[in-house]
N, C-alpha and C positions, 0 to 999 in steps of 0.2 A: 472506418479507418480515418476518414477525414476529421471526424470529431476528436479522435485520440490525438491526431497531429495538432489540431488547434489547441487542445488542452495542454499539450506539452509546451506550447509557446506562451501560455498564460497560467503558470503555477501560482497557487496561493503562497503566502509567506511560509507557512508550515511545510508545504510540499517542497519548496525551494531549499529550505533548511535541511530537511531529511535527505533530499536528493544529493546535496553536497557531501553527505556522509556515506551514501550508498553507491554513487557513481564510480565508474572505473574500478570495480571490484574492491573498493576500499574496506568493506566490512568482511573480514575473514576470507577474502578472495572470492566472495559470492557475487555472481553477475546478476544485476537487477535491471529490469526495463521499467520505464516510467510511462504511465498512461497506456497500458498494454491491453489491446482488445482480446477478449476471450468470449467467444460466442456473441451474444447480444450485449455484453457488458464491457466496461472499461475499468481495469484495475488501476488504482493509483500507482502501486509499485508491485512488480511481479518478478519472481525468480523461477522461470519455467523449469530449470534443471532440478531444483529441490522442491518444486511445487509449493511455493510460499507466496502468499499475497499479503501486502500491507496496505491497509486502508486508513485514511485520515478523515476524521469526522469533525465537522463544525456544528454550528447551532442548528443547521437544517436537518441534521441527523434525526432529531426527535420527531420532525415532521414527516420523515420518509422511512420510519422504522420498518414498516411492512415491506416496502420495496427492498430495503437492505437485507431483511431476513430471507426473502425469496432469492435475492442475488447470491447471498452467502450459501444457501442450500444448493443452488445450481453449481457454483464454483467448487464446493465440497464434493458434489457428485462426480466431478471430474478429477478428484483426488487432490485438490489444493487444500492447504491449511490457510485459513484467513485469520489474520490478527488485525485489531483495530486500535487506533489511538485517537484521542482528542487532539485537535490542532494546538490547543494551548499547552498540552503536555509536550509536544514536539518542540514548541518554541521555548518553553520554560524549563523543561527537564530532559534535555536531549540525552544525557548520560544514562538516565534510567530507561529511556526508550531503546537505546542501542543495546543496553544490557539485556533487556527483555527479549529483543529480537535474537541476540546471540544465544540466549538460553533456549529459545524455541528451535533454533537451527541445530543445536546440539542434542535435542531430545531423540 
């Protein structure tokens, strides 16, 4: 839990930008938590009510692909849907990111 708290205080630019769109139920009234601990993992953004996790990936993602695959499998085994975006997509194409999230929510 301490690590999640620390991460909340030091968001990446992409995390801060997406959080500004998700916080306070701004996206279709959906409540999201940021840096939310689930088992041994910390999700970038999580909506426990609708079982949706949003992960943002930077350049390190390619180096930790196996870890991310195992992490996603664990989260999906708990019933979560995990969607991923590249940091630069959030920074440069926020409208597309939000549209994609809304489409997933409406499935």
